[in-house]
N, C-alpha and C positions, 0 to 999 in steps of 0.2 A: 428239726431234721439233723441227724448226725452226718456231718459233711466230711468226715475224716477221709473216707475212700475218694470222694470227689476231689478233695484238695490234693490228694496224692496223685490221682490220674490226670486231671486236666491240664496242669502246667506242662507236664511232660508230653501230653497228647499234642499241645500246640507246637512243640518243637518237633515232634514226630511227623505231624501232617505237613508242616513246612518243608521238612526235609524230603518227605515223600513227593510232594508237589514239585519241588525244585528238581528232583531227579526225573520226573516225568517231563518237565519243560525242557531239560537238557537233551532228553531222547528225541524231541522234535526240534533241536537246534537252537533252543532259546537259552542264553547263558547269563549269568549274573554279572559278567563284566560289560554287559551292553552289546555284546556281539550276537549276531543271528547267522546260523548257517544258511546259505543260499538254498532255495527250493527250485527244482527243475520239474516241470510238468511234461509227461510223456504219455500221451494217450490217456488211459484211465489210471495212470500212477503219478505219484509225486515222489521225487527222490530228494532226500534231505541228508546231506552228508553221505554217508555209505548205506543209509537205510532206505528201503522202498515202502511207501505207504499208498493207500488208495488216493485217488484224485480228490475225493471228498475229504480225506484226512489232511491233505495238503491245504485245501481251502480253509478248513477250520483252524489249521495251524496259522495261516496268514491273519486270521481274525485275532488270534491270540497275540500275534506280533504287533498288530495295530494297538491293542490294549496296553501292552508293555510299553510301547512308545508314548502312549498318552499318560499313563499313571507312574511309570518308572518300574523297575524290576522288582524291588523290594516290596513295594505296596501291592503290586500285582500278585506276587506270590502269597503274601499275607492274606489278601482277599480271597484268593482261590482256595487256600488252606482252610480258612475258616468257613468258607461256603460248603466245602465237602464235610468238614467236621460237623457243621449244623445239620447237614442232611443225614448223616449217620446217626446223630443224636435223635433226630425226629424219627427216623425209621425204627430205632431201637425202642422208642417210647411207644410207637404205634404197634409194633409186633408184639410187645408185652401185654398191650391193652386189647389185642385182637381186632385192630382197626383197619387192617389191610384186607381188601375184599376177597383175595384168594385163600386166606386163612393160614398161610404158611409163614413161619418166621424167616426173616431174610439174613439176620446176622448171627443167629444162634440156633439151637435145637432143644426143643423141650424135653428131649430124651437124654440130654447131656452129651450127645455126640459132638465131636469137633467139626463135623460136616454140617453146614447150615441146612436147615430143613428145606428151604426152597431149592437147594442143589439136589437133595435127595429126590425131590419130586419135580424136577425141572421139566420133565415132559408133560406134567399135568397143569403146569402154570399157564394161565391165560393173561398175557399182559400186552397192551397196545404196542404195535410195531415189533413184537418179538417174532423173529424168524423161527417158526416151529421146526422146519427141516434142518436148519443149522443147529438148533438145540439138540435134536435127535442124533445128528451126526457127531457133535462133540461128545454127547453122553455116551455113545457107543465106542467112541475112540478109546475111552478109559484113562487117558493121560492128558486130557484137555480140561480138567476141572477148573483151573484158574482162568482160562479164557471163557469157558461157559459161565462161571460165576460172575465174571466182569459183565458179560452180556445181560445176565439177569439183573445185576444191581442197576445198570444203566436203564434197562426197561422199567424197572420198578420206579426209579426217579422220574422217567418220562410219564409214567402212569399217574403220578401224583402231581403233575403240572397243572392239571385243570383245577383241582380244589386248592392248590397251594402254589400259585405261580410266583409268589414272592420268594419261595425257597427252592423250588424245583423248575429248572428252565424247560423251555419247549424242546421237543425232539430235535435232534441234530445240532444242538448248541455246542459251541466250541469248548465249554467247560468240561464235557465228558473226556476230552483228551487228557485231562489232568487228574482223572480218577486214579488215586495211587495204586501201584502194583502190589502183587503178593498179598492180597487181602486175606487169603486162606492161611497164611503163615501164622504160627502161634504167637509170634512177637509183633505182629502187625498192630497198629494203633486201634484198629476196629476190634480185633480179637481181644486186646487188652480192655477196651471198654466193656466188653461182655464179661470178662473174667474178674476184673478188678472192682466193678461196682455192682453190689448185690442187687438182684432183681427186685427185692422189696423197697429199695430206695426209689424205683421208677413208679411206685404207686401213685404219687402225687405229682402233678405238673410243676410243682415248686422246684423240682430238680432242675428243670430247665435253667432257671436263673442262677442257681448255685454253680452249675456246670459252666455257664458263661462267666461268672465272676472269677472263678479259679483259672479258666482258660486264659484270661487276660491279666492275671495277677502279676506275673513276672514283668510284663510290659508296663503295668502300673508302677511297679517298684523302680523301673528304669527312668520313668519320666517325672515321678512325683517329686515336688519341691523345685522343679526347674521351670524356666519359661517354656511353655508347652506349644509344640506345633499344632496346627489346626487338626491334622490327621491323628494326633495322639490325645486330643481332648477326651474322647470317650474312655480310653484306658485310664487317663488321670483322674477322672471325675466320677466314674460310676461305682456305686456301692449297692449290692443286693439288699433290699430291705427285709428285716426279720418279719416273719409271718404275723406276729402278734401287733407289730407296729402298723402293718398294712391293715389289718382287721380294725384297729382303733381308728384309722383315718377314715376308711371306707364306710364302716358302720356309723360313724358320727358325722358323716356328710350325707351320703345317699340315704343311709338308714334313718338318719335324723330327719331329713327332709320328709320322708314318708310318714314317720311317726308323728311329726308336727301336724300333719293333715288328718292322719288316722291314728290317734293315740291308743285305740283299743286293738290295733293291728297285732296279729300273732307274730309278725315279723320280730318283735322285740325278744321273744323267747329263744330266737335263732342268732342273737347277736351278743356274744358274751362280753364284748368290749363296749357295748353301747352305754352311754352316759345319760342318765335322766337330766332333763333340763333343770338348771338351778332355779331355786325359788327367787322371784323378783319383787321389787317394789310395785304397788298396784299400777302406777303410771307406766312403768316400764313393760309390765305384763300386757297392759292394754294395747301398747304400741306393737308388741309382738303378735298378739292375737289378730290386730287389725291388718298385719302385713302377711299372715299365713294364709296360703290358698285353702279354699273350702274343699277343693277336690283337685285331683291330680290324674292326668292321663299318662300311663306308663310309656306309651310310645312317644310321648313328647319330651320325656326326661332325657337330659344329656349329661354325659360324664366324660371329662377329659383328664388325660395324663399327658402333659406336654413334654415330659422327659421320661418316656415309658419304659426305657431299658428293655429287659426281657419279659415285660408284661405282667409281673406279679400283681400289681395294684389292679390292672384290668381284669385279671381272673377273678379276684375278689369282688370286684364291682359286678361282673357277670353273675356271680352266685347271688348277690343281693337283688339284682334285677330279676332273676329267675324266680326267687321267692315273691317278689312283688307281682309279677305276671300270674303266678299260680294263684296268689290270693285273689286276683281279680278275674279269675275263672278262664284264662287262656289255656288252649290245648298245649301240652308239653311239647309236641313236635313242632308247633309254630313259634315256640319262644326263642330258640337259638337264633333263627334268621332275624327275627325283630330285634333282639339285643344287638347282634353284630351289625345290622344295617342302619338302626336308628338311635341306639343309646350310647354305645362306646366309641370313644375317639382316642387316638394316641399318636404322639409324634416323637421321633428321636432323630439325632444327627447320625447315629451309628447304624449302618446297613445290617450288620449282623444281629445286632440287638433287636432291631425291628423285625427282622426275620423271625427271631424267637418268640418275639411278643405275639406276632400274628399266629404263629404256630401254637403257642400256649393257650390263648384264647379259643382258637379253633378246636383244640383237643378237649377243652372244657365243654364246648358246645356239642362236640361229636358224641360225648357221653349221653346227651339228651336227644340226639336225632342220628339214627343209624344211617340215614340216607343223606346226610349233610354233605358228603364229599361229591355226590352226584347231582346236586341242585344247581340249576343254571343261574338262579337269581342270587347266589350267594355273593355278598359284598362286604368288604371290611373297610373300616375307616381308620386303620392304624397303618402308618406308613413311615418310612425313612424319609427325611426331608432331602429333596432333590436340589443339587446345586447347578446354576445355569451357566457358570463362567466358561464351560467348554462348548456351549451351543454356537452353531454357525448363524449369525443374525441375517446374513444374506439369504441363506436357504429358507429360514423361517419367513422372512418377508415375502419371498416368492411363493411359498406355500400358502400363506395367509391371503395374499392377493388373489390366488386362484379360488379361494373359498369365499372371500368377502373383500370388496374393493374399498370399503369404508376406512379411511385413514385413521379415524378415531380408534378403531378396533386394534389396528397395528400399534398405535401409540400406547394402548393399555398393555398389549403383550410386551411391547418394548420396556415398559416400566416394570412389569413383573420380572422380566429377564435381569434387569438392573437390581431389583430388590433382593433376588435370590442368588446374586453372584457370589456371596460369601455365606451361603446358607448352611454349609457343613460346619462353619464356625459359630454363626449366630443362632442358628436353630430356631427354637420357638420364641425367642426373644424378638423376632422380626414381627413388626406390626404392618398391616396393610391399610394405606391411607383410605379414608372413608369414601372418596369419589371413585377410587379404583375398585373398591369392594363392591360397589353398586353395579359394576359392569361385568363382574365375574360371570354371572349367569348367561350374559350375551356371548362371552368368549366361550363358555362351555358349549353353548348350542352350535357354535361353528365347528367344534370338534366332533360332533355327533355325525357320522357318515356311514354309509354302506361300504363294505369292502369292494375295492376296485380291481378288476381283472388285470393281469400282468401285461395285457396288450397295451394298456394306456400307461406307458412307462413314466411319463411326465406326472400325471396324476398320482401315480403309485409312490413316486419319490416325494411329491409334496405332502401326501398323506402320512408317509413315514416320518417326515419332519413334524407334522401337527401332532403325531402320536406322542412326541417328546414333550409337548405342552400339556398333556393330560395330567401328569403327576404335579406340575407346577400350579395348574389351576385348582386341582384338588386340595393341595396343601395351603393354598392361599385362602380357599373357602373354610378350611378347618381353622386356620389362624384368624380369620374374620369372625367366625361364629362366637356367640356368647353362650355360656354353659350354666347348668343348674348346679354342677358340682365339678370342682377342679381339685385334683388330688395328685401329689407328686413327692418323690424323694429327689429333689433337683441336684444338679451337679454342684460340687464344692470346689471352688478355685478362687484364691485370692488374686487381686488385680496384679500382684507381682509376677504371678505365674501365666497371665494372659498373653496371647499373641498381641502385638501392638495394635493391629487393627480391631480386634475384639476390645481392647482396653479403650480405644478411641470411641468406638461405637456406644459402649455402655456409658462412657462419661457424658456423652452428649444426649443419649436417649433415656438413661435411667440415673440421673444425678443423685438422687436421694439414696440409692442402693448400690452404687457403682463399686463398692469396696470388694464384693465377693459374689460370685455367680449365684450362690444359693439365696442371697438377699435380693438380687435382681429378679430372681424367679418368684419371690414372694410378691414383689410389685407387679410383675407381669401377670401372675396368676390371678391377682385381684382385678386386673383388666379383662381377663378372659371371663370373669364370673359376671352373671347377670346380677341385677339388684335383688337383694335377699338370698343370693346364692351362697353356697358354703365351699370354703377353700380348706382343704386338708393337706398338711405338709409335715415332713420331718426334716429338720435342718440343724446346722450348728446352733448353739445357744447364744452365740455372741451378739446377735441382733438384739437380744433382750436387755443388754446391759452397756455395750461399749459406746463411747461417745461418737465414734465413727459411724454409728448406726442411728444417731439421734433423729435425723430427719425422717428415716424410714419409720421409726417407732411413732414419731409424731403423725405420720401419714396414716399408719395403721390405727392409732388410738383416735384420730380425728374422723376417720371415715368408716371404721369397721368396729365390730365387736369381737373380742376373743370369747368364743363360745366354751372352749375347753382347751387345757394345755397340760401336757404330761412333761414335766421337767426331768429329762433322763440323766443328764450329767454325763460323766465319763463311763465307758464300758458297757454302753447299751447294745453295741454291736460286737458280738464275740469275734468277728472276723477282723475287727480293727482293735489292736492292742494298745495299751497305754492310757494315760490321763489326758493327753493333749486334746483329743477329739471328743468334745463334750457336745451333746445333742439335746434337742427338744422336738416334741411332736405336738401338733396343735391344730385346732380348727377355728377358722375365722368366718364370720358371717358378714356379707357385704351390705351392712346397714349402720347407720349412725345412732349411737346412744352411749353417752359416756357414763351413765348411771347403771348400765347392764352389769350384773354380778356374774362373772365367769367361773367355771369349775376348774380348779388348779390342783395338780397332783405333784408332790415333791419327792422324787424317786432317786435323787442325786446319791444317796448313801448306798445304794445297791452296788454290790461288788461285781456283778455279772449280769448278763442279759437275762438269764433265768430268774435271778432275784428281783430284777426290776419288773419283769413280766408278772411275776407273783404279786408284788407290792401293788401294782396298778389294779389288778383284778380285786385285791382285798380292798383298796381304797374306794373303787367303784361301788362295790357292794356294801361296804360298812361305813363309809365316811369316817375313817379313822384319823389319826394324827397326821397322816400324809396329805389330807385334803384340806384345801383353803378356798375361800371365795374372795374375789377382789374385783374392783372396778377400774375403769380408765381414769376416772376422777382421782382415785387414790394415787395412781402412778404419777399423774401430772403434779402432784403436790411435792414429788422429789425432784431434785435438780437433774436435768437431763432425761427425766421420765423413764427410769429403767422399770422393766417388768418384774418389780420385787413384790410378788403377790403374797408372800409368806409373812410379811411384817404385820405387827399389830397396830392398832390405832394410837397407842401411846408413843411407840417408836416413830410412827408417821408424823405425829405431833412434834416430837422432838426434832426431826429432820426439817420440818416445815418452819419452825419458830426460833430455833437456837441460832446463836451466833456461830460463824464458821470459822475454821482454822485458817482459812485463807485471809481472814482479817487481822490475824496477829503473827502470821509467819509467811515467808516467801519460800515456796516449794520449787525446786529446780531439777529438771532433768539434767544428767551429768554429761561429761565429755565423751564424744565418740572419736577415738583417735584415728580411725580408718585403717590402722595397722597395728593392732596390739602385739603382734609378734615382735615388732620393732621397738615399741615404746613402753611396754608393760612387762614387769618381771615379778616373780615372787621375791619377797624382801631378802631372802637368804642367798640370792644368786650373786649380786654384785658385792664389791668390797664395801664393808660397813663404813669406811672412811668416806664414801661417796653418797651417803644417805643421811638426811636430816629428818628425823621422826617428829621433831617438835618445832618446826619452823613457824613463826607467827604471822608472816605476811608476804606478799609479792616482793616488796622491795628488799627485805632481808634475804629472801631466797635467791634473787638475782645477784645481789652483792657477794653471796657466799661461794659462787661458783660450783655449789653442789649440783649433781645431776638428778638424784633420785629422791622422791617424796612419797609419803603414804598415799595410797589410791584406794578409795572406797568402791568395792565392786559388788555389793550386795552379799551374796552367799546363802548358805542353807539357814533354815529356820533356827534363829537364836534371838533372845530378847536381851535388852538392857545394855550389853557390851560385848564386843568380839568381832569375829570374822575379819580381823585386820591381818591381811596376808600379802597385799600387793603393794607395789610402788610403780610410779610413773615417771618417765623422763621429762623433767621440767627445767632442763638446763637453760640458763640465760632467759628466764621468764617464758619458757616454752617456745623459743624463737623457731625451732625447726617445726614444731607441731603447727604453729600459727602460720607458717608460710609455705609448707610443702603442698604442692598442688596435687590434686587427684589425677590419676593416669590419663583422664580425658583432657586435662589442662584447662578445664573450664572453671574450676573452683578450688578453694583450699580443701584438702582431703578431710582433715579433722574439723569438727564443729561443736557447738555448745561448750565454749570455753568457760563461761560463767565467771569472768575475771573479777567481778565485784564480790564474789562469794568464796573463792578458793582460799584455803587455809583457816577459814573460820570454823569454830566449833558448830556442830549442828546435830540434828536427828536424821538417821538413815534407816532405810528398810529395803529389802530385795523387791525389785520390780516384779520378778516371777516368784510367787509364794508357793508354799506347800499346801495351801488351803487354810493356813492360820497366819494372820498378820503378825509380824514381829518387828519391833522397832528398837533401835540401839542409839546409844550415845556415841557421837564422834567428837573426840577432843580436838584442840587446835592443831593444825599442820596437815590436813588432808585436802587432796583434790578428790573428785568423785566422777564415777563412771555412769553411763546411761542405765546400767542394771543396779546401781547403788544410788538411787535417787536420794536427795537430801532436802531438809527444810531448815531455814534459818530464822533465828528470832532475835529481836532486840531486847526482849525482857527475859532474863535467866530463869525466873520463877515460872514464867509462862511456858517456857521450854521444858523444864523438868515436869511441870504439870501435864503438859501434852504427852510427854514420854510415858507417864504413868497411865494416862487415859487411853492411849493407843495399844497398850499392852494388856488391857482388861478384856475379859470375855465379851463385854458389852460392845466394846469398839470392834472387836473381831466380827461380831454379828452385823454391826452397821457397815463394815468394810465389804461384807458380802452383799449388802443391799446396794451399795454404791457401785460395786463391781465384782460380781460373783465369779468372775474368771480367775485364771492363774496370775493375772496382773493386778498390781495396786499402783496406780499412777499418780502424777502430781495433782491432777484435777480431783481424783478421788480423795486425796489427803486434804485439799483445800475445802471440800464440801463436808468434811466430818464436823459434827456439832461440838461446841465447846461452851462450857459455862465458867464464868469469871470466878464463881464461888469455890471451885476446886483449887484455886491458887492460894493455898494456905500452907503454913510451915509444917503442920503435923503430917500432911500428905506428902509434901516435897521432901521431908526428911526420909520417908519410906522409900521414895524413888532413889534418893542418894545412897541408901543402904543397899538397894538392890544393884545399883551400878557397881558398888564396892565389891559385892559378893561375885558378880559376873565377871569383874575384871580379875579378881583373884584366881578364879577358876580358869579363865582364858590364859593367864600368865603362868599357870602351873605346868604348862606343856612347853617343851623346847622349841616348838614352832612358832611361839610368840616372840616378837622382838623386845618384850620387856621380861622374858623369862629370867629368873634368878638361879634357882636350883630346883631340883625335884622336891616335892613336899616331904619325901622320905628323908631328906637331909636337913629339913627345917628344925628350928628349935621346938622341942616338945615331941618330935615324932622320931628323931635319930636316937633310937634306943639300943639296947645291947645286942639284939639279934634282928635279922630282917623280918621273920615272922611277926615279931612283936611290933616292930616299927610299922609294918604294913597294916597290921590290925588298928594301930593308932591313926594312921591316915585314913583308912576306910571309916572309922568312926567319925572323925572330923568331917569327911566329905558327906556323910549321911546327915550330920547336923547342919551343914551348909544347905543341903538339898531341901531338908524340911523347914529350915528357917526361910529360904526363898518362897517355898510354897505357902507357908503362913502369911508372910507379908503380902504376896500376891493376892490371896484370898481376902485379907483385910482390905486391900485397895478395891477389889471387886465389891465388897460390901459398901464401902464408901460411895462408889459410883452408882451402884444400883439404888441406894437410898437417895442420893443426890438427884437422880432422875426419876424417882418414884416408880421404880420397876421391880419391886419386891416380888411381884407374883409372876414376872415374866422371866427373870434370870436367876440361876443359882450361883452364889459366889465361889463355889468349890473349884478348885484347879486340879485336873488329873495329874498324877505324878509324872507321866511322860510329857507334859507340857512345861515342865521345870527344866529350862534349857541350860543346864550345866553339864559340862562334859564329865564331870565327877559323878553325875546322876546316871547310873547304869540303864534305867528304864528309857531315858532320852537317848543315850549314847548308842544303845543296841537295839532300840525299837520295843514297842509295847508287845505284851503277850507272851513273854517267857516266864519260866519258873524262877523262884528265888535262887535255887541251886545253879540254874544256867547263868543268871546274872553274876553270881559269885565266881564262877569259873571263868567266864569272859573277862571280868575285871582283873582276876589273878593272871590270866594270860597276858593281858595288855600291860599289867604292872611289870611283869618280868621282861617283856620286850622293851619297855620304856626304860627300865634300869639298864639294860644292856646298851641301849642307844646312848643314854647319858654316859655311861662308862666309856663307850666308844668315843664320844665327844671329849672326854677327859684325856683319853689316850692320845687323841689327835691334837689337843691343845685348844679346842674350841671352848671348852669349859674347864674348870679347875675346883678341886676340893678346898682350895684356900681362899677363893674369892667368888662372889655371886656374879651372875650374868655372863654375857659374852667376854671371853678373854682375848681370843684372836679370831678375827674374821675379815682380815685385810686380803691382801693378794701377794703372790710370789714369795711367800715366807718372809717378806720384808718386815722388820720390826718385831719379829717373833722373839720373845723374851723367856728363856727357860726358868728363870728365877721366879716366875709367877706360879710354878707348879712344884712346890717343895714337898708337900705331903704325898702326892702321887705324881711322878714326873710324866710330862708329855713325851711323845716319841720324838726322836731326833729329827726326823725328815717327813713326818706325816705319811709314812708308808707302813702299813700293818698287814702282814700275811694272815689270811684266814684260810687255813689248810685243813683238809680232811684227815691228814695224818700229821704226826708230831715230828716236824722238821726243823723249826726255828725256835730259839729261845724267846723272842719277842713277838711270837704270833698272837693273834687276838685272843685265843682261848687262855693261854698263860697270863697274858696281861689283864684279862677280865678277873681271873682268879686272884692275881696280885691286888687288883682294885678292891675286890671284896674283902680281902685280908687286911687291907690298909684302911678301908672305910669303917669296918666293924672289927671288934676284938678278934684276934686269930684263933682263939680256942673255939669260937663258934663257926669256924669256916665250913666244916662239913655240913652242919645244920643249914647254914645259909645257902650253900651251893645246892643241896637237895631241895630246898624250898623253891629256888629258882628252876632247877631242872624239872621238878614235877609239874610246873606250869608250861612246860615246852614239849608236851607229848612224848615222854620218854618211852623208849622200847623196853621190852621185857629184859631184865638182867642187865640193862645198860647203866653204867655208872653216871653220876651227875656230871662228871667232867666230860664224859663222851657225849652225853645229851647236849651240853652247852656247845661242844665242838661241832656237833652235827647241825645244830641250829645256826651257828655262825656260818658254816660252810655252805648250807643249802637254803636257808630261809631268810637270814638276816637282811640281805640286800632287797629282797622282795618287800619285806616289811618297811625298810628304809624308803624304798621308792613310794610306797603307799603313803607314809608319813609325810614325805616331802613333794607329794603330788607329781611324781615323775620328773622332778628336778632335784635329783640327789646331790647332796654335798660331799658325801663320801663315794668316790667312784670305784667301781669293781673292775679291776684289770684281771683277765681270766685267760688262761691258755686254752680252754675249751671244755668240752663235756667230760673229759677224763679228770679234770680238775687237777692237773699236774702242779699247776701254780696259780694261786689267786691272791690278791691282795687288795686292800682298800687304800685309796689315796685321797687326802683331804683336799678338796677343790681349792680352798683359800691358801694352802701351803704349797700347792703345786708350783714348780718353777721349771726353767729349761734343763736343769740338771737332774730332775726327778727320775726320768726314764733311765738315765745312765746309772744312777745309784740303785734303782730297782734291779737292773741287770747285774751290776757288779756285786751288790750286797746280797741278793737273793737268788736270782735266776741261775747264774753261773755256779755258785756254790751248790745249789740244789742238783744241777745236772750231775756234778761229781758225786754227791751223796746218793743219788738214785743209782748210778752206775756201781758204787761200792755196795749198796745194799743188794743189788742184783747179784753181784759177784759172791757176796756172803751167802745169799740164799741157794745159789747153784752149788756151793760146798755142802750146805745143810742138806740139800736134796740128795747129793751123792752119798751122804753118810746116813740118810734115813734107812731105818730097818725094815719098813714095811711099804708096800705099793700105795696104801692110803695116805701114808704120811708124805710119800713123794708127791702124790697128786695134789695134796693140800698146799704143799710149797710151791709146786708148779703153778698153781693158781695165782699165788702172790707174785711169783715172777712174771707171769703174763700180764698182770695188772700194771706192775711197774715198767714193763716194756712199752705198754701203751702209753703210759704217761711219759716215758722217756722220749718216744716219737713225737708226742704232742708238744712237749717242752722244747724240743729241737725247733720245730716250726714256729713256735711262739717266740723263742729267742732270736730267730732270724729277723722276724718282723719288729720285734722290740729293738733290735740293734738299728734297724733301718730308721725307725721313728726317733730313737735316741740321737742319732746323727743329725737329724733334722732341727733339733733343739726347738721344739714347738713351744711357743708362748701362748698364753691365754689372755684375751681381753674379757674380763669378767662382765663388763657392761653388755656384752653380746649375749650373755645368758647361758644357761647350762645346755640348752638345746643345740645351740650352734657350736659351742666348744666341745661337747661330748663327741661331736661327729668328726673330730680332727685326727682321730687315732686309729683309723682303719678298723681292723678286727681285734684290737687289743682289749676293747671294752665289752663287758657283758651287757645284754639288754639294750643294745644300741638302737634297734628298731622301735622299741617301746618308748624310748626317750626322744629320739630325733625325728621319729615318724617315717 
C-alpha cells in the first residue's frame, strides 16, 4: 500500500483533533490548567460560566469533569481525540463500502459535492433516537446545517453502538459533548480526511493499521529512546506489520497446521507465502507424523495475537479460517459468526488500537454477512486489557456478597484485582495462576444476571460494580487459555527504556528473556501455545546471536523446533529507516526434536522491503541460494548456540574443533570515562607539549607529568593501521578519572580502567562495525575506549598472525556467525578459531608489509600526528609543475592500492588452503575493501565511474594543498622541515627562523577577504606559496590547475576562483577535516563579509584581538570610507544612467559592509579589552564559545 497520503494526513490529524477536543472542553468550562468553571443547575438548564446548556448537558459535563480528575487533563484530551478520530475513520471506511444501513455517505458525497450526502437527505434518514421533527425544523431553517449535521453524526454513532460497542458509546454518553465543532468547514480534520486520502486507499481494511501507525508517529518520536511511562508504551513500541510478513506468519502457522492434516487441501493454492515442510530424516519424520492430528474441527481451532495492535494479523487469520470453513462445507453466512466467536482472540494494552482491531476484523466479516451488524449473538474475543488499580474494592466486596456469600469467591476476585493492577503496563505478559484459572468459570457464572429495575437501587449499584468485573474475567480467561496458533509482532523495548516496575516484573517472571520485550514475548507466546502448536513472530534479530539472549536460545532449541525462519536484516520495514533495526520473522513448533531440519531464508542483502519480499517469494518457490536447512544440533556445536543457519559443515567443524583466540590473547573492553566531553580530545586540540604519543608504561607516564595520551576509540571501517585521532586525560596516572564519583555519589563514574594493559601494543577493532570486520595494529602508548576494544598478546608472532587472520574474508564470515549484528565484542574475538600453523615468517612478513602501507597512507594526511608533509612535496613527486607532481602522486597511490589488494588476496589464499575451504571461499578482494584513503573507491564509496573518482580526487587534492599551505602560513608546518613545527600555545616559543623558504605569518592572523584589501591576505599568501614551492615561470599553469578543481565560474580568473573558495568554502572544509574542532578559527563580521580572518588556535594569545583590530579592522574602516568617497566621485562623473547605477550598486554593498564592520569593531574592542586567554586543555568546544558573536559557525562547534 502506498502510504504517502496517510503519512501526510494522520500526524497532523492528531494535532487537529486534540485542538478541536480541547476547544470543546473549554466551552464546557474544562481547562488545561486544572481549573473547572462552576456549574449551576436551574430547572431544566445548567449554567457554566456565561453559557446556558440543558440540564442533561450539564450532567454529562459533570461526568467529563470526573474523568478529567481521574486521568488528568492531557491524557483525557488525548483519549477523547483518538476516540473521535477512530470513529470518523470507521465511518469513512463503512460509507465507502456501503456498510451503513441507510445507504447514505456521512462524511462525503458520491457526487463530489462539499455537502455530505446524509445532510442532503436528512429528512429521509432513519436513525435510532433521531428527532425527525427537529431534523425537519433545522432543515427548513436554511442556516442550521452545522447543528443539523452534528445531530446526524451523533445519531449515526449511536446507531453503531449495538454492533460496535467497543468504538461507539451508548446513547447519551458524555463523549458526544466533545464532538469537534465546524465539521462542515473545508479545513476541518474530517474534511481533510476525505480530501487528502484517495478513496481507492480505503479498498482494503489494511488502511486502518497504517492510519493508526502514522497517527501516533510523532508521539513515538517524542518517547523513543527514553525511559517510557506506562501510558506511552503503546506509542513507543508499536509498528504496523507489512502485509507480506503477516501473510508469511499466518499462512505458516494456521495454514501449516491445516495442511499438515490435509496435505491435499486446496488451501495451499491460496497461500503464496506458504512453505512446504522441509524433508526430514526418517526418524524425525516418523515423530512428526505420529504427533500430527488425523482430523481437525475448524470450530475448535484457536488463534491468538497477544499484542494485536490494529488487528492486521487477525484479519489475515480470518481469511485463512474462512477458506478452511468453506472447504469443510459451511454456509458462507454462518462463517463470520463462528470465526469471531470461536477462533480468533486478540489482546492489547492500547484502547485505541484494540478498538481498531475489533473494527478491522468486523469489517472483514461484514463483507461475508450483510446482516452481521444486526445479529444479537455477535461476540468478539478481541479486547483492550483492563487495569484494576482504579476499582473500589469495598464496593466490589459489597456487590459480590449480594450475589454470593462464599468467601472463596471474593478471595479469587480480590486476587484478580491484584493481578491486573498494572495490566496496562504488563499486558499479555501476565500469567494467571493455575488454581485461580480453575475458578474463573465460577466467577463468570456469578456475573450472569438479569437486568434489575431501577426501583431496587442497592441491587442496581451492586450490579453496576459487578459489570466492571466482566472484562477482567474475560481477559483472565483469554490469558489462561492455550492456543493452536499464536502469532504476533510484539513490542520492541530494551530494559533500559522500561518503567521500573515493568523491569522488576520481567526480571522476576521472565529471567531468560528479560533484556527486551520482544524476547519476553517469544517466551510468553510459547507458554500460550498448546503442545504441537505453532508460534509465528517477527522480532529483532538479536535473539538469534547476542550472548544476552543465550538462555532464551537454549530454551527455544531445547524445547521447540524452528520450522522456518526468514532472516530479514535491516530495512524490512520501509516505515523504519536505517541499519540499526534488523529483524527476523519465524515459526516455532512447540515440540522437541534437535534433529529437525528447518527452512531458513537469508534476505539480509535486500535493500528495501520490496526487495526482501520478492527474494522470499523466489526462495520459497525455487529453493535458490537464499535457502538453507539447519538443525538445533548444528547450532549447539557453536559457542553460545547462535542461530547461524547459513554456515556449512566444514566451517561448523572448524568452529567446533579449533583452538580459540581466547587461549592466546586477552581481549578487553576499554575505558568508559563517564564524561568524554571533559576527558577526551581530538589530538590537535591541546598543546603538543602536553601530549606523549609513545609513552611505554604507567610509571613513565606518571613521572612525566604529561596530561594527554593516545586513546583508541574504534572508528570507521579500516584495516591494518589508522583511526588514531583521540587522546585522553591520564594526568597523574588518571587520578581524577579513577576517583571522581558518579553524580549519584554511589560509585566511581569511570570504569574498565584495564590498568595492567594500558600503553601496551595491541590489536584493536571497532565495537560497532559497518558489516565488515576490520582489525588494526596499535603501537605502544595507547589507552583504549569501550568502542575501541583491544586484544593483548604475549607472543609477537601470534599477534601479527592473528591480525592477518582477522582481516581475511574467511574471518569476516566467521565473525558474522559468532555475532551477525553491528557489534563485534570481546567474547566474539575470543571464540574465533586459530591454527598454530599460520604462525610462520612468510605469512607474518606480509602482515608487516600491510601495516607499513596502511601507516604510510594514514600519515600522508595532516590530521595524523605523524604527518610529515604532503606526498606532493616528498622526494620523487615534487616535480616542476603541480599537474606533473599530482600525476606522479596518483600513480604511486594506485600502486599502493593494488599492492595491498594483491597481498590481501595472497593471505586469503593461504587461509583458505590452511582450513581446506577452497570450494567455500574466494580469495578475491573487492577494490572498495582496500582500506586506504588514497584508494578513491574506498574513500568515496563504491559504484561511481572512473571519471567521477578522478574528479573527486582532484577536488580533494586541491583542498588539501590549500589546507597545507594555510598551515605553512600559520607556522604549523614549514617547507624547510617535516612534521609539526609549531603546535604549542600562546605563541610561546614560536621561532620565525624555522620558516626561511616561505615565511610564517607574524601573528597567526590571516585575512580571508572576498575583496582585495590587504597585502597579506590568504589569497595573496597562497599565490606566494605556490610561486615559492614551484618555479615561478609555471605559476599561471599551477594556479589554473588548482582553480579548475574548485568549481570555477564562467570567465572567472584562477586567482578569483581561489579567493572565492577561501572566502566562502575553506572554513567549511576545514571544519569537516578537523571534525568540528577547527585549529584555524574564523573571525567574521557577519554575512556581508566586511572582515574575516583566520586565527591559528595554538598561536592565539591575549593580544591577538588587539592586533586584529589595530592591524586590520581599523585600517579597513578607513579604506572602505575612502573607497566609498572615490566611488561617489566616479558616479557623479559617469556619463550614462546605467554606469551610475552600476557604481551605486558597489556603493550600496560597501555601505552595508561599513555598517557591519562598525558593529563588529565595537564587539571586537570589548573582547580585546577583556584580554581573553585560552586553556587548550579545555578543548576547542569550550574555548570557541568565549568570543560572543565574533566567530563564525559558533553553534556548529559549541552546540
